C-alpha positions as CSV (number, residue, x, y, z in Angstrom):
1,X,2.8,18.3,13.2
2,X,4.0,15.8,10.5
3,X,4.4,18.8,7.9
4,X,6.5,20.6,10.4
5,X,8.6,17.6,11.0
6,X,9.1,17.0,7.4
7,X,10.3,20.5,6.8
8,X,12.7,20.8,9.7
9,X,14.4,17.3,9.2
10,X,14.8,17.3,5.3
11,X,17.6,19.9,5.3
12,X,19.6,18.2,7.9
13,X,19.1,14.8,5.9
14,X,20.6,16.5,2.9
15,X,23.6,18.0,4.6
16,X,24.3,14.6,6.0
17,X,23.6,12.9,2.6
18,X,26.3,15.4,1.0
19,X,28.8,14.7,3.8
20,X,28.3,10.9,3.6
21,X,27.2,9.7,0.1
22,X,28.1,6.1,0.9
23,X,26.1,5.9,4.1
24,X,24.4,2.4,4.4
25,X,22.0,3.9,6.9
26,X,20.8,7.6,7.4
27,X,18.2,8.9,9.7
28,X,17.1,12.2,11.0
29,X,14.3,12.1,13.9
30,X,12.8,15.4,15.2
31,X,12.7,14.1,18.7
32,X,10.3,16.6,20.2
33,X,8.3,17.8,17.3
34,X,9.6,21.2,18.0
35,X,12.0,21.3,15.2
36,X,15.2,21.7,17.1
37,X,15.8,18.7,18.9
38,X,17.3,15.9,16.8
39,X,18.5,12.2,16.7
40,X,20.7,11.3,13.8
41,X,22.0,7.9,12.9
42,X,24.6,7.5,10.4
43,X,26.3,4.1,9.3
44,X,29.2,4.8,6.8
45,X,32.4,3.1,5.8
46,X,34.0,6.3,6.4
47,X,33.7,5.7,10.1
48,X,35.6,2.5,9.9
49,X,38.8,2.5,12.1
50,X,37.7,5.9,13.8
51,X,37.1,6.5,17.5
52,X,33.5,7.4,18.3
53,X,34.6,11.0,19.1
54,X,35.9,11.4,15.8
55,X,33.1,9.8,14.2
56,X,30.9,12.4,16.0
57,X,33.2,15.2,14.8
58,X,32.6,14.3,11.2
59,X,28.7,14.5,11.9
60,X,29.0,17.8,13.6
61,X,31.1,19.2,11.0
62,X,28.5,18.3,8.4
63,X,25.9,19.9,10.5
64,X,27.9,22.9,11.5
65,X,25.8,25.4,9.7
66,X,22.6,24.6,11.4
67,X,24.5,24.0,14.9
68,X,25.9,27.5,14.6
69,X,22.7,29.4,13.5
70,X,20.7,27.8,16.1
71,X,18.4,25.7,14.0
72,X,19.6,22.7,16.2
73,X,19.4,23.2,19.8
74,X,20.3,19.5,20.7
75,X,21.7,17.0,18.7
76,X,22.1,13.2,19.7
77,X,24.3,11.0,17.2
78,X,24.6,7.3,16.7
79,X,27.3,6.4,14.4
80,X,28.8,3.2,13.1
81,X,31.1,2.0,10.7
82,X,30.4,-0.6,8.0
83,X,32.7,-3.4,6.9
């Protein structure tokens, strides 16, 4: 199952790296092993001063394509700004 997980999380990780090149923490987990339920954690100075809703909107924008095409069925987001 590890190979499936690696294949499914890497494209999402790449999209997030592109959107948040200054991230101090970036993690994508396949929560169920099925390749469509994900937990993402992003810490970036870009989030400093933004509401949690606005932080999550930025993550959703970065993952718009896989959200739209059904690659992501469920997405849990943790964000934090950095000082």
